C-alpha positions as CSV (number, residue, x, y, z in Angstrom):
1,M,79.1,119.4,57.6
2,F,80.4,119.6,61.2
3,E,81.7,116.0,60.9
4,A,83.7,116.9,57.8
5,V,85.3,119.9,59.6
6,V,86.2,117.8,62.7
7,R,87.7,115.1,60.5
8,S,89.8,117.5,58.6
9,T,91.4,119.0,61.8
10,V,92.4,115.7,63.4
11,V,96.2,115.3,63.4
12,A,97.5,111.8,63.2
13,V,99.9,110.9,66.0
14,T,102.8,108.8,64.8
15,P,103.2,105.6,66.8
16,T,106.5,105.4,68.5
17,W,106.4,102.3,70.7
18,F,108.0,99.6,68.4
19,D,110.4,101.8,66.5
20,R,111.6,104.1,69.2
21,D,110.4,103.6,72.7
22,L,110.7,99.8,73.1
23,P,114.3,99.6,71.7
24,V,115.3,102.5,74.0
25,L,113.7,100.8,77.0
26,E,115.3,97.5,76.2
27,A,118.7,99.1,75.9
28,T,118.2,101.0,79.2
29,I,117.3,97.8,81.0
30,Q,120.2,95.9,79.5
31,L,122.6,98.6,80.8
32,F,121.0,98.6,84.2
33,E,121.4,94.8,84.4
34,E,125.1,95.1,83.4
35,L,125.8,97.9,86.0
36,G,123.9,96.3,88.8
37,Y,122.4,98.4,91.6
38,P,122.8,101.2,92.2
39,G,123.3,102.5,88.7
40,I,122.8,105.6,86.7
41,V,122.8,105.3,82.9
42,Q,123.5,108.3,80.7
43,V,121.5,109.0,77.6
44,R,124.7,108.8,75.6
45,R,125.3,105.2,76.6
46,I,121.7,104.2,75.9
47,A,121.9,105.9,72.5
48,E,125.1,103.9,71.7
49,R,123.4,100.6,72.8
50,A,120.2,101.3,70.9
51,A,122.1,102.6,67.8
52,M,120.1,105.8,67.8
53,D,120.6,109.5,67.9
54,P,120.8,110.8,71.5
55,S,118.1,113.3,70.9
56,T,115.8,110.6,69.7
57,V,116.6,108.5,72.8
58,F,116.0,111.5,75.1
59,A,112.6,112.1,73.4
60,A,111.7,108.4,74.0
61,L,112.8,108.6,77.7
62,V,110.8,111.8,78.3
63,A,107.7,110.0,76.8
64,M,108.3,107.0,79.1
65,Q,109.1,109.1,82.2
66,Y,107.1,108.1,85.3
67,E,105.5,105.0,83.8
68,Y,108.8,103.2,82.8
69,V,111.8,105.3,83.8
70,T,113.0,107.9,86.3
71,L,115.0,110.7,84.6
72,R,117.6,112.7,86.4
73,L,117.8,115.9,84.4
74,V,121.0,117.9,84.3
75,L,121.1,121.6,83.1
76,A,123.0,121.1,79.9
77,G,121.8,123.8,77.5
78,G,119.6,121.4,75.6
79,D,122.3,118.7,75.2
80,P,120.6,115.3,75.8
81,N,123.9,113.5,76.4
82,P,124.5,114.2,80.1
83,Q,120.8,113.4,81.0
84,M,120.5,110.2,83.0
85,V,118.1,107.5,83.9
86,S,118.3,106.7,87.6
87,S,115.8,103.8,87.6
88,V,113.3,101.7,85.7
89,T,110.0,100.6,87.0
90,P,108.6,97.0,87.4
91,D,106.2,97.9,84.5
92,A,109.2,98.6,82.3
93,R,110.6,95.2,83.1
94,R,107.2,93.6,82.2
95,A,106.9,95.6,79.0
96,V,110.2,94.2,77.7
97,G,109.3,90.7,78.8
98,Q,112.0,90.5,81.6
99,W,109.4,90.0,84.2
100,P,106.2,88.0,83.7
101,S,102.8,89.6,83.4
102,P,99.5,87.7,83.1
103,E,99.2,88.9,79.5
104,N,102.6,87.6,78.4
105,L,102.3,84.4,80.4
106,S,98.9,83.8,78.6
107,D,100.5,84.4,75.2
108,R,103.4,82.1,76.1
109,L,101.1,79.3,77.1
110,V,99.2,79.5,73.8
111,A,102.5,79.7,71.9
112,A,103.9,76.7,73.8
113,L,100.9,74.6,73.1
114,R,101.0,75.4,69.4
115,D,104.8,74.7,69.4
116,A,104.2,71.3,71.1
117,V,101.6,70.4,68.4
118,E,104.2,71.2,65.7
119,H,106.9,69.0,67.2
120,E,104.8,66.1,68.4
121,T,105.2,63.0,66.3
122,D,102.6,60.7,68.0
123,P,99.3,61.3,66.2
124,V,97.2,60.6,69.3
125,K,99.2,63.1,71.5
126,K,99.3,65.5,68.6
127,T,95.4,65.5,68.4
128,K,95.1,66.0,72.1
129,L,97.6,68.9,72.1
130,R,95.8,70.5,69.1
131,S,92.5,70.2,71.0
132,A,94.1,71.8,74.1
133,A,95.7,74.6,72.1
134,D,92.4,75.3,70.3
135,A,90.5,75.3,73.6
136,V,93.0,77.6,75.4
137,A,93.3,80.0,72.4
138,G,89.5,79.9,71.8
139,M,88.6,80.9,75.3
140,G,89.6,84.4,74.5
141,R,92.6,86.3,75.8
142,D,90.7,88.2,78.5
143,I,89.4,85.0,80.0
144,L,92.8,83.4,79.8
145,V,94.5,86.4,81.4
146,G,92.0,86.2,84.2
147,V,92.7,82.6,84.8
148,V,96.5,83.1,84.8
149,T,96.1,86.1,87.1
150,A,94.0,84.1,89.5
151,A,96.5,81.2,89.5
152,A,99.5,83.6,90.0
153,S,97.9,85.5,92.8
154,G,96.9,82.5,94.8
155,A,93.2,82.9,94.2
156,I,93.2,79.3,92.8
157,P,94.3,77.0,95.7
158,H,97.4,74.9,95.4
159,H,96.9,71.1,96.0
């Protein structure tokens, strides 16, 4: 009985990352790259770049504040247009793939091996590449991320 009551009161949260937040973050970083440093980007410009309503863009930026963006809020009577982003974080650049992370480097390694298998015409090399791709993909993403992290951080010595 208690379980049924708990289940009926749970409100589903709508995912926003792929449809709202990520496109807004990508547009924001593109504008910062075009402006150079120092730069301040208004919500209005981000909305134009992302082809979204300014209030939707502002909601995305508020959701990403502190982790991905720094907002500079202006008293504007609820109008999101003059609100500004004054910086993006390194995590923001990693989230959009501009900077590498162990996770996206690991994913790219597996994808590159699979792509090499598809394009290799020599049957012997193709078999070796397929074995390598299967081995790397089969070790599990967590293990692969750990290996890439160790290599990138210098924990694995260079020879």
